[in-house]
mmCIF file of the N, C-alpha and C atoms, coordinates in Angstrom:
data_MODEL
# 
_entry.id   MODEL 
# 
loop_
_atom_site.group_PDB 
_atom_site.id 
_atom_site.type_symbol 
_atom_site.label_atom_id 
_atom_site.label_alt_id 
_atom_site.label_comp_id 
_atom_site.label_asym_id 
_atom_site.label_entity_id 
_atom_site.label_seq_id 
_atom_site.pdbx_PDB_ins_code 
_atom_site.Cartn_x 
_atom_site.Cartn_y 
_atom_site.Cartn_z 
_atom_site.occupancy 
_atom_site.B_iso_or_equiv 
_atom_site.pdbx_formal_charge 
_atom_site.auth_seq_id 
_atom_site.auth_comp_id 
_atom_site.auth_asym_id 
_atom_site.auth_atom_id 
_atom_site.pdbx_PDB_model_num 
ATOM 1   N N  . MET A 1 1  ? 0.995   -0.981 0.395   1.00 0.00 ? 1  MET A N  1 
ATOM 2   C CA . MET A 1 1  ? 0.069   -0.130 -0.429  1.00 0.00 ? 1  MET A CA 1 
ATOM 3   C C  . MET A 1 1  ? 1.134   1.418  -0.152  1.00 0.00 ? 1  MET A C  1 
ATOM 4   N N  . LEU A 1 2  ? 0.425   2.633  -0.312  1.00 0.00 ? 2  LEU A N  1 
ATOM 5   C CA . LEU A 1 2  ? 1.414   3.833  -0.788  1.00 0.00 ? 2  LEU A CA 1 
ATOM 6   C C  . LEU A 1 2  ? 0.680   4.955  0.010   1.00 0.00 ? 2  LEU A C  1 
ATOM 7   N N  . LYS A 1 3  ? 1.538   5.254  0.906   1.00 0.00 ? 3  LYS A N  1 
ATOM 8   C CA . LYS A 1 3  ? 0.884   6.403  1.582   1.00 0.00 ? 3  LYS A CA 1 
ATOM 9   C C  . LYS A 1 3  ? 1.545   7.289  0.952   1.00 0.00 ? 3  LYS A C  1 
ATOM 10  N N  . PRO A 1 4  ? 0.991   8.734  0.539   1.00 0.00 ? 4  PRO A N  1 
ATOM 11  C CA . PRO A 1 4  ? 1.773   9.888  0.116   1.00 0.00 ? 4  PRO A CA 1 
ATOM 12  C C  . PRO A 1 4  ? 1.954   10.427 1.239   1.00 0.00 ? 4  PRO A C  1 
ATOM 13  N N  . TRP A 1 5  ? 3.565   11.037 1.096   1.00 0.00 ? 5  TRP A N  1 
ATOM 14  C CA . TRP A 1 5  ? 4.311   11.623 1.914   1.00 0.00 ? 5  TRP A CA 1 
ATOM 15  C C  . TRP A 1 5  ? 4.575   12.978 1.385   1.00 0.00 ? 5  TRP A C  1 
ATOM 16  N N  . HIS A 1 6  ? 4.052   13.715 2.989   1.00 0.00 ? 6  HIS A N  1 
ATOM 17  C CA . HIS A 1 6  ? 4.022   15.202 2.609   1.00 0.00 ? 6  HIS A CA 1 
ATOM 18  C C  . HIS A 1 6  ? 2.521   16.023 1.243   1.00 0.00 ? 6  HIS A C  1 
ATOM 19  N N  . TYR A 1 7  ? 1.785   14.864 1.153   1.00 0.00 ? 7  TYR A N  1 
ATOM 20  C CA . TYR A 1 7  ? 0.671   15.330 0.751   1.00 0.00 ? 7  TYR A CA 1 
ATOM 21  C C  . TYR A 1 7  ? -0.711  15.704 1.688   1.00 0.00 ? 7  TYR A C  1 
ATOM 22  N N  . ASP A 1 8  ? 0.372   16.641 2.686   1.00 0.00 ? 8  ASP A N  1 
ATOM 23  C CA . ASP A 1 8  ? -1.221  17.532 3.052   1.00 0.00 ? 8  ASP A CA 1 
ATOM 24  C C  . ASP A 1 8  ? -1.001  19.295 3.233   1.00 0.00 ? 8  ASP A C  1 
ATOM 25  N N  . VAL A 1 9  ? -2.438  19.434 3.739   1.00 0.00 ? 9  VAL A N  1 
ATOM 26  C CA . VAL A 1 9  ? -2.871  20.566 3.438   1.00 0.00 ? 9  VAL A CA 1 
ATOM 27  C C  . VAL A 1 9  ? -1.528  21.794 4.279   1.00 0.00 ? 9  VAL A C  1 
ATOM 28  N N  . LEU A 1 10 ? -0.606  21.799 5.298   1.00 0.00 ? 10 LEU A N  1 
ATOM 29  C CA . LEU A 1 10 ? 0.173   22.120 5.836   1.00 0.00 ? 10 LEU A CA 1 
ATOM 30  C C  . LEU A 1 10 ? 1.904   22.562 5.214   1.00 0.00 ? 10 LEU A C  1 
ATOM 31  N N  . ASP A 1 11 ? 1.870   20.947 4.628   1.00 0.00 ? 11 ASP A N  1 
ATOM 32  C CA . ASP A 1 11 ? 3.080   21.094 3.535   1.00 0.00 ? 11 ASP A CA 1 
ATOM 33  C C  . ASP A 1 11 ? 2.801   21.777 2.176   1.00 0.00 ? 11 ASP A C  1 
ATOM 34  N N  . TYR A 1 12 ? 1.582   21.669 2.195   1.00 0.00 ? 12 TYR A N  1 
ATOM 35  C CA . TYR A 1 12 ? 0.969   22.551 0.474   1.00 0.00 ? 12 TYR A CA 1 
ATOM 36  C C  . TYR A 1 12 ? 1.246   23.470 0.596   1.00 0.00 ? 12 TYR A C  1 
ATOM 37  N N  . GLU A 1 13 ? 0.875   23.936 2.461   1.00 0.00 ? 13 GLU A N  1 
ATOM 38  C CA . GLU A 1 13 ? 1.225   25.883 2.345   1.00 0.00 ? 13 GLU A CA 1 
ATOM 39  C C  . GLU A 1 13 ? 2.699   26.306 2.929   1.00 0.00 ? 13 GLU A C  1 
ATOM 40  N N  . LYS A 1 14 ? 3.560   25.701 3.063   1.00 0.00 ? 14 LYS A N  1 
ATOM 41  C CA . LYS A 1 14 ? 4.402   25.492 2.809   1.00 0.00 ? 14 LYS A CA 1 
ATOM 42  C C  . LYS A 1 14 ? 5.535   25.449 1.324   1.00 0.00 ? 14 LYS A C  1 
ATOM 43  N N  . CYS A 1 15 ? 4.687   24.975 0.785   1.00 0.00 ? 15 CYS A N  1 
ATOM 44  C CA . CYS A 1 15 ? 5.460   24.931 -1.030  1.00 0.00 ? 15 CYS A CA 1 
ATOM 45  C C  . CYS A 1 15 ? 5.102   25.326 -1.984  1.00 0.00 ? 15 CYS A C  1 
ATOM 46  N N  . ILE A 1 16 ? 3.823   26.321 -1.305  1.00 0.00 ? 16 ILE A N  1 
ATOM 47  C CA . ILE A 1 16 ? 2.709   27.072 -2.362  1.00 0.00 ? 16 ILE A CA 1 
ATOM 48  C C  . ILE A 1 16 ? 3.855   28.176 -2.892  1.00 0.00 ? 16 ILE A C  1 
ATOM 49  N N  . SER A 1 17 ? 3.416   28.039 -4.416  1.00 0.00 ? 17 SER A N  1 
ATOM 50  C CA . SER A 1 17 ? 3.717   29.059 -5.275  1.00 0.00 ? 17 SER A CA 1 
ATOM 51  C C  . SER A 1 17 ? 3.203   30.102 -5.628  1.00 0.00 ? 17 SER A C  1 
ATOM 52  N N  . SER A 1 18 ? 3.278   31.172 -6.486  1.00 0.00 ? 18 SER A N  1 
ATOM 53  C CA . SER A 1 18 ? 2.668   31.738 -7.127  1.00 0.00 ? 18 SER A CA 1 
ATOM 54  C C  . SER A 1 18 ? 2.245   31.971 -8.862  1.00 0.00 ? 18 SER A C  1 
ATOM 55  N N  . VAL A 1 19 ? 3.094   30.255 -8.722  1.00 0.00 ? 19 VAL A N  1 
ATOM 56  C CA . VAL A 1 19 ? 2.192   29.768 -10.457 1.00 0.00 ? 19 VAL A CA 1 
ATOM 57  C C  . VAL A 1 19 ? 1.267   29.563 -9.920  1.00 0.00 ? 19 VAL A C  1 
ATOM 58  N N  . MET A 1 20 ? 0.140   29.543 -11.044 1.00 0.00 ? 20 MET A N  1 
ATOM 59  C CA . MET A 1 20 ? -1.035  29.367 -10.886 1.00 0.00 ? 20 MET A CA 1 
ATOM 60  C C  . MET A 1 20 ? -1.081  28.237 -12.190 1.00 0.00 ? 20 MET A C  1 
ATOM 61  N N  . ILE A 1 21 ? -2.174  27.592 -11.524 1.00 0.00 ? 21 ILE A N  1 
ATOM 62  C CA . ILE A 1 21 ? -2.251  25.972 -12.336 1.00 0.00 ? 21 ILE A CA 1 
ATOM 63  C C  . ILE A 1 21 ? -3.072  26.223 -13.263 1.00 0.00 ? 21 ILE A C  1 
ATOM 64  N N  . SER A 1 22 ? -2.878  25.511 -14.558 1.00 0.00 ? 22 SER A N  1 
ATOM 65  C CA . SER A 1 22 ? -4.104  25.434 -15.760 1.00 0.00 ? 22 SER A CA 1 
ATOM 66  C C  . SER A 1 22 ? -5.067  25.052 -15.477 1.00 0.00 ? 22 SER A C  1 
ATOM 67  N N  . PRO A 1 23 ? -5.998  25.428 -16.557 1.00 0.00 ? 23 PRO A N  1 
ATOM 68  C CA . PRO A 1 23 ? -7.722  25.185 -16.652 1.00 0.00 ? 23 PRO A CA 1 
ATOM 69  C C  . PRO A 1 23 ? -7.341  23.319 -16.307 1.00 0.00 ? 23 PRO A C  1 
ATOM 70  N N  . LYS A 1 24 ? -6.514  22.927 -17.764 1.00 0.00 ? 24 LYS A N  1 
ATOM 71  C CA . LYS A 1 24 ? -6.326  21.342 -17.726 1.00 0.00 ? 24 LYS A CA 1 
ATOM 72  C C  . LYS A 1 24 ? -5.244  20.568 -16.578 1.00 0.00 ? 24 LYS A C  1 
ATOM 73  N N  . ARG A 1 25 ? -4.875  21.378 -16.158 1.00 0.00 ? 25 ARG A N  1 
ATOM 74  C CA . ARG A 1 25 ? -4.053  20.280 -15.064 1.00 0.00 ? 25 ARG A CA 1 
ATOM 75  C C  . ARG A 1 25 ? -5.096  20.633 -13.319 1.00 0.00 ? 25 ARG A C  1 
ATOM 76  N N  . MET A 1 26 ? -5.995  21.692 -13.462 1.00 0.00 ? 26 MET A N  1 
ATOM 77  C CA . MET A 1 26 ? -7.214  21.584 -12.580 1.00 0.00 ? 26 MET A CA 1 
ATOM 78  C C  . MET A 1 26 ? -8.104  20.444 -12.580 1.00 0.00 ? 26 MET A C  1 
ATOM 79  N N  . ASN A 1 27 ? -8.542  20.389 -13.940 1.00 0.00 ? 27 ASN A N  1 
ATOM 80  C CA . ASN A 1 27 ? -9.056  19.046 -14.342 1.00 0.00 ? 27 ASN A CA 1 
ATOM 81  C C  . ASN A 1 27 ? -8.926  17.724 -13.927 1.00 0.00 ? 27 ASN A C  1 
ATOM 82  N N  . LYS A 1 28 ? -7.709  17.496 -14.599 1.00 0.00 ? 28 LYS A N  1 
ATOM 83  C CA . LYS A 1 28 ? -6.985  16.565 -13.899 1.00 0.00 ? 28 LYS A CA 1 
ATOM 84  C C  . LYS A 1 28 ? -7.254  15.688 -12.384 1.00 0.00 ? 28 LYS A C  1 
ATOM 85  N N  . LEU A 1 29 ? -7.009  16.728 -11.673 1.00 0.00 ? 29 LEU A N  1 
ATOM 86  C CA . LEU A 1 29 ? -7.852  16.751 -10.085 1.00 0.00 ? 29 LEU A CA 1 
ATOM 87  C C  . LEU A 1 29 ? -8.919  16.083 -10.026 1.00 0.00 ? 29 LEU A C  1 
ATOM 88  N N  . LYS A 1 30 ? -10.155 16.239 -10.633 1.00 0.00 ? 30 LYS A N  1 
ATOM 89  C CA . LYS A 1 30 ? -11.282 15.165 -10.902 1.00 0.00 ? 30 LYS A CA 1 
ATOM 90  C C  . LYS A 1 30 ? -10.865 14.153 -11.025 1.00 0.00 ? 30 LYS A C  1 
ATOM 91  N N  . THR A 1 31 ? -9.941  13.419 -11.315 1.00 0.00 ? 31 THR A N  1 
ATOM 92  C CA . THR A 1 31 ? -9.881  12.248 -11.218 1.00 0.00 ? 31 THR A CA 1 
ATOM 93  C C  . THR A 1 31 ? -9.100  11.361 -9.972  1.00 0.00 ? 31 THR A C  1 
ATOM 94  N N  . VAL A 1 32 ? -9.004  12.310 -9.026  1.00 0.00 ? 32 VAL A N  1 
ATOM 95  C CA . VAL A 1 32 ? -7.881  11.587 -8.202  1.00 0.00 ? 32 VAL A CA 1 
ATOM 96  C C  . VAL A 1 32 ? -9.224  11.159 -7.003  1.00 0.00 ? 32 VAL A C  1 
ATOM 97  N N  . ASP A 1 33 ? -8.866  9.931  -6.562  1.00 0.00 ? 33 ASP A N  1 
ATOM 98  C CA . ASP A 1 33 ? -9.543  9.074  -5.607  1.00 0.00 ? 33 ASP A CA 1 
ATOM 99  C C  . ASP A 1 33 ? -8.626  8.952  -4.441  1.00 0.00 ? 33 ASP A C  1 
ATOM 100 N N  . ASP A 1 34 ? -8.063  9.308  -3.980  1.00 0.00 ? 34 ASP A N  1 
ATOM 101 C CA . ASP A 1 34 ? -7.685  8.415  -2.538  1.00 0.00 ? 34 ASP A CA 1 
ATOM 102 C C  . ASP A 1 34 ? -8.294  10.162 -2.186  1.00 0.00 ? 34 ASP A C  1 
ATOM 103 N N  . LEU A 1 35 ? -9.157  9.464  -1.130  1.00 0.00 ? 35 LEU A N  1 
ATOM 104 C CA . LEU A 1 35 ? -9.499  10.183 0.272   1.00 0.00 ? 35 LEU A CA 1 
ATOM 105 C C  . LEU A 1 35 ? -8.690  10.607 1.052   1.00 0.00 ? 35 LEU A C  1 
ATOM 106 N N  . SER A 1 36 ? -7.401  9.988  0.917   1.00 0.00 ? 36 SER A N  1 
ATOM 107 C CA . SER A 1 36 ? -6.745  10.754 1.972   1.00 0.00 ? 36 SER A CA 1 
ATOM 108 C C  . SER A 1 36 ? -6.325  11.918 2.043   1.00 0.00 ? 36 SER A C  1 
ATOM 109 N N  . ILE A 1 37 ? -6.348  12.225 0.804   1.00 0.00 ? 37 ILE A N  1 
ATOM 110 C CA . ILE A 1 37 ? -6.060  13.864 0.680   1.00 0.00 ? 37 ILE A CA 1 
ATOM 111 C C  . ILE A 1 37 ? -6.882  14.258 -0.297  1.00 0.00 ? 37 ILE A C  1 
ATOM 112 N N  . THR A 1 38 ? -8.239  14.071 0.288   1.00 0.00 ? 38 THR A N  1 
ATOM 113 C CA . THR A 1 38 ? -8.772  14.905 -0.205  1.00 0.00 ? 38 THR A CA 1 
ATOM 114 C C  . THR A 1 38 ? -8.875  16.251 0.388   1.00 0.00 ? 38 THR A C  1 
ATOM 115 N N  . PRO A 1 39 ? -8.850  16.495 1.660   1.00 0.00 ? 39 PRO A N  1 
ATOM 116 C CA . PRO A 1 39 ? -8.225  18.260 1.787   1.00 0.00 ? 39 PRO A CA 1 
ATOM 117 C C  . PRO A 1 39 ? -7.192  18.888 1.122   1.00 0.00 ? 39 PRO A C  1 
ATOM 118 N N  . LEU A 1 40 ? -6.306  18.362 0.450   1.00 0.00 ? 40 LEU A N  1 
ATOM 119 C CA . LEU A 1 40 ? -5.590  18.974 -0.192  1.00 0.00 ? 40 LEU A CA 1 
ATOM 120 C C  . LEU A 1 40 ? -5.887  19.125 -1.234  1.00 0.00 ? 40 LEU A C  1 
ATOM 121 N N  . ILE A 1 41 ? -6.647  18.542 -1.832  1.00 0.00 ? 41 ILE A N  1 
ATOM 122 C CA . ILE A 1 41 ? -7.542  18.603 -3.344  1.00 0.00 ? 41 ILE A CA 1 
ATOM 123 C C  . ILE A 1 41 ? -8.342  20.318 -3.223  1.00 0.00 ? 41 ILE A C  1 
ATOM 124 N N  . GLU A 1 42 ? -9.161  20.079 -1.842  1.00 0.00 ? 42 GLU A N  1 
ATOM 125 C CA . GLU A 1 42 ? -9.795  21.079 -2.412  1.00 0.00 ? 42 GLU A CA 1 
ATOM 126 C C  . GLU A 1 42 ? -9.040  22.249 -2.244  1.00 0.00 ? 42 GLU A C  1 
ATOM 127 N N  . ARG A 1 43 ? -7.737  22.429 -1.066  1.00 0.00 ? 43 ARG A N  1 
ATOM 128 C CA . ARG A 1 43 ? -7.395  23.569 -0.395  1.00 0.00 ? 43 ARG A CA 1 
ATOM 129 C C  . ARG A 1 43 ? -6.541  23.647 -2.626  1.00 0.00 ? 43 ARG A C  1 
ATOM 130 N N  . ILE A 1 44 ? -6.123  22.663 -2.858  1.00 0.00 ? 44 ILE A N  1 
ATOM 131 C CA . ILE A 1 44 ? -5.669  23.492 -4.735  1.00 0.00 ? 44 ILE A CA 1 
ATOM 132 C C  . ILE A 1 44 ? -6.564  23.812 -4.787  1.00 0.00 ? 44 ILE A C  1 
ATOM 133 N N  . LYS A 1 45 ? -7.501  23.387 -4.971  1.00 0.00 ? 45 LYS A N  1 
ATOM 134 C CA . LYS A 1 45 ? -9.171  23.734 -5.951  1.00 0.00 ? 45 LYS A CA 1 
ATOM 135 C C  . LYS A 1 45 ? -9.313  25.265 -5.682  1.00 0.00 ? 45 LYS A C  1 
ATOM 136 N N  . LYS A 1 46 ? -9.160  25.675 -4.451  1.00 0.00 ? 46 LYS A N  1 
ATOM 137 C CA . LYS A 1 46 ? -9.015  26.735 -3.721  1.00 0.00 ? 46 LYS A CA 1 
ATOM 138 C C  . LYS A 1 46 ? -8.108  28.028 -4.601  1.00 0.00 ? 46 LYS A C  1 
ATOM 139 N N  . THR A 1 47 ? -7.241  27.214 -4.562  1.00 0.00 ? 47 THR A N  1 
ATOM 140 C CA . THR A 1 47 ? -5.538  28.474 -4.293  1.00 0.00 ? 47 THR A CA 1 
ATOM 141 C C  . THR A 1 47 ? -5.440  28.796 -6.692  1.00 0.00 ? 47 THR A C  1 
ATOM 142 N N  . ARG A 1 48 ? -5.356  27.190 -6.397  1.00 0.00 ? 48 ARG A N  1 
ATOM 143 C CA . ARG A 1 48 ? -5.308  27.374 -8.047  1.00 0.00 ? 48 ARG A CA 1 
ATOM 144 C C  . ARG A 1 48 ? -4.084  27.445 -8.525  1.00 0.00 ? 48 ARG A C  1 
ATOM 145 N N  . LYS A 1 49 ? -3.171  27.176 -7.411  1.00 0.00 ? 49 LYS A N  1 
ATOM 146 C CA . LYS A 1 49 ? -1.542  27.658 -7.535  1.00 0.00 ? 49 LYS A CA 1 
ATOM 147 C C  . LYS A 1 49 ? -0.718  26.535 -7.246  1.00 0.00 ? 49 LYS A C  1 
ATOM 148 N N  . CYS A 1 50 ? 0.033   26.474 -7.461  1.00 0.00 ? 50 CYS A N  1 
ATOM 149 C CA . CYS A 1 50 ? 1.556   25.196 -7.888  1.00 0.00 ? 50 CYS A CA 1 
ATOM 150 C C  . CYS A 1 50 ? 2.085   25.248 -6.074  1.00 0.00 ? 50 CYS A C  1 
ATOM 151 N N  . GLY A 1 51 ? 2.174   23.896 -6.119  1.00 0.00 ? 51 GLY A N  1 
ATOM 152 C CA . GLY A 1 51 ? 2.957   23.705 -4.670  1.00 0.00 ? 51 GLY A CA 1 
ATOM 153 C C  . GLY A 1 51 ? 4.342   22.881 -5.294  1.00 0.00 ? 51 GLY A C  1 
ATOM 154 N N  . TYR A 1 52 ? 4.804   23.580 -5.084  1.00 0.00 ? 52 TYR A N  1 
ATOM 155 C CA . TYR A 1 52 ? 6.984   22.779 -5.832  1.00 0.00 ? 52 TYR A CA 1 
ATOM 156 C C  . TYR A 1 52 ? 7.476   21.798 -4.284  1.00 0.00 ? 52 TYR A C  1 
ATOM 157 N N  . GLN A 1 53 ? 8.081   20.993 -4.563  1.00 0.00 ? 53 GLN A N  1 
ATOM 158 C CA . GLN A 1 53 ? 8.185   19.962 -3.267  1.00 0.00 ? 53 GLN A CA 1 
ATOM 159 C C  . GLN A 1 53 ? 9.693   20.825 -3.310  1.00 0.00 ? 53 GLN A C  1 
ATOM 160 N N  . GLU A 1 54 ? 10.536  20.749 -3.728  1.00 0.00 ? 54 GLU A N  1 
ATOM 161 C CA . GLU A 1 54 ? 11.411  21.710 -3.563  1.00 0.00 ? 54 GLU A CA 1 
ATOM 162 C C  . GLU A 1 54 ? 11.355  22.873 -2.450  1.00 0.00 ? 54 GLU A C  1 
ATOM 163 N N  . ASN A 1 55 ? 10.580  23.069 -1.958  1.00 0.00 ? 55 ASN A N  1 
ATOM 164 C CA . ASN A 1 55 ? 10.408  24.304 -1.259  1.00 0.00 ? 55 ASN A CA 1 
ATOM 165 C C  . ASN A 1 55 ? 10.178  23.715 0.003   1.00 0.00 ? 55 ASN A C  1 
ATOM 166 N N  . ILE A 1 56 ? 10.147  22.027 0.173   1.00 0.00 ? 56 ILE A N  1 
ATOM 167 C CA . ILE A 1 56 ? 9.778   21.518 1.920   1.00 0.00 ? 56 ILE A CA 1 
ATOM 168 C C  . ILE A 1 56 ? 10.852  20.757 1.513   1.00 0.00 ? 56 ILE A C  1 
ATOM 169 N N  . ILE A 1 57 ? 12.283  20.813 1.111   1.00 0.00 ? 57 ILE A N  1 
ATOM 170 C CA . ILE A 1 57 ? 13.447  19.460 1.009   1.00 0.00 ? 57 ILE A CA 1 
ATOM 171 C C  . ILE A 1 57 ? 13.490  19.523 2.414   1.00 0.00 ? 57 ILE A C  1 
ATOM 172 N N  . LYS A 1 58 ? 13.842  20.722 2.987   1.00 0.00 ? 58 LYS A N  1 
ATOM 173 C CA . LYS A 1 58 ? 14.763  20.308 4.389   1.00 0.00 ? 58 LYS A CA 1 
ATOM 174 C C  . LYS A 1 58 ? 13.814  19.662 5.261   1.00 0.00 ? 58 LYS A C  1 
ATOM 175 N N  . ASP A 1 59 ? 12.084  19.626 4.907   1.00 0.00 ? 59 ASP A N  1 
ATOM 176 C CA . ASP A 1 59 ? 11.191  18.543 5.907   1.00 0.00 ? 59 ASP A CA 1 
ATOM 177 C C  . ASP A 1 59 ? 11.670  17.585 5.141   1.00 0.00 ? 59 ASP A C  1 
ATOM 178 N N  . LEU A 1 60 ? 11.459  17.367 3.937   1.00 0.00 ? 60 LEU A N  1 
ATOM 179 C CA . LEU A 1 60 ? 11.929  15.586 3.844   1.00 0.00 ? 60 LEU A CA 1 
ATOM 180 C C  . LEU A 1 60 ? 13.521  15.066 4.101   1.00 0.00 ? 60 LEU A C  1 
ATOM 181 N N  . ILE A 1 61 ? 14.212  15.996 4.230   1.00 0.00 ? 61 ILE A N  1 
ATOM 182 C CA . ILE A 1 61 ? 15.601  15.119 4.558   1.00 0.00 ? 61 ILE A CA 1 
ATOM 183 C C  . ILE A 1 61 ? 15.745  14.727 6.173   1.00 0.00 ? 61 ILE A C  1 
ATOM 184 N N  . MET A 1 62 ? 14.700  15.584 6.531   1.00 0.00 ? 62 MET A N  1 
ATOM 185 C CA . MET A 1 62 ? 14.805  15.231 7.929   1.00 0.00 ? 62 MET A CA 1 
ATOM 186 C C  . MET A 1 62 ? 14.124  14.230 8.477   1.00 0.00 ? 62 MET A C  1 
ATOM 187 N N  . ASP A 1 63 ? 12.663  13.731 7.664   1.00 0.00 ? 63 ASP A N  1 
ATOM 188 C CA . ASP A 1 63 ? 11.866  12.884 7.617   1.00 0.00 ? 63 ASP A CA 1 
ATOM 189 C C  . ASP A 1 63 ? 12.927  11.612 7.596   1.00 0.00 ? 63 ASP A C  1 
ATOM 190 N N  . ILE A 1 64 ? 13.635  11.809 6.191   1.00 0.00 ? 64 ILE A N  1 
ATOM 191 C CA . ILE A 1 64 ? 14.590  10.368 5.964   1.00 0.00 ? 64 ILE A CA 1 
ATOM 192 C C  . ILE A 1 64 ? 16.137  10.480 6.946   1.00 0.00 ? 64 ILE A C  1 
ATOM 193 N N  . LYS A 1 65 ? 16.234  11.435 7.197   1.00 0.00 ? 65 LYS A N  1 
ATOM 194 C CA . LYS A 1 65 ? 17.322  11.224 8.954   1.00 0.00 ? 65 LYS A CA 1 
ATOM 195 C C  . LYS A 1 65 ? 16.607  10.564 9.958   1.00 0.00 ? 65 LYS A C  1 
ATOM 196 N N  . SER A 1 66 ? 15.573  11.207 10.466  1.00 0.00 ? 66 SER A N  1 
ATOM 197 C CA . SER A 1 66 ? 15.285  10.373 11.211  1.00 0.00 ? 66 SER A CA 1 
ATOM 198 C C  . SER A 1 66 ? 15.021  8.777  11.463  1.00 0.00 ? 66 SER A C  1 
ATOM 199 N N  . LEU A 1 67 ? 14.476  8.281  10.119  1.00 0.00 ? 67 LEU A N  1 
ATOM 200 C CA . LEU A 1 67 ? 14.276  6.696  9.822   1.00 0.00 ? 67 LEU A CA 1 
ATOM 201 C C  . LEU A 1 67 ? 15.332  5.802  9.955   1.00 0.00 ? 67 LEU A C  1 
ATOM 202 N N  . CYS A 1 68 ? 17.392  6.380  10.048  1.00 0.00 ? 68 CYS A N  1 
ATOM 203 C CA . CYS A 1 68 ? 18.390  5.970  10.528  1.00 0.00 ? 68 CYS A CA 1 
ATOM 204 C C  . CYS A 1 68 ? 18.673  5.689  11.809  1.00 0.00 ? 68 CYS A C  1 
# 
């Protein structure tokens, strides 16, 4: 089973950018059926802005280090 990693609203807020999501890409959100990220999808629909994981790289690295 896959578990989304850093796919929550708090992480999205940390990595959000000023880049707007195209209508074509927004439509792709309609096909997501993973209920665990529903709050994230709803937030993205409201902001219509891209989020970039590069903006939370320190958090990702800390998670990896905590596993060692």
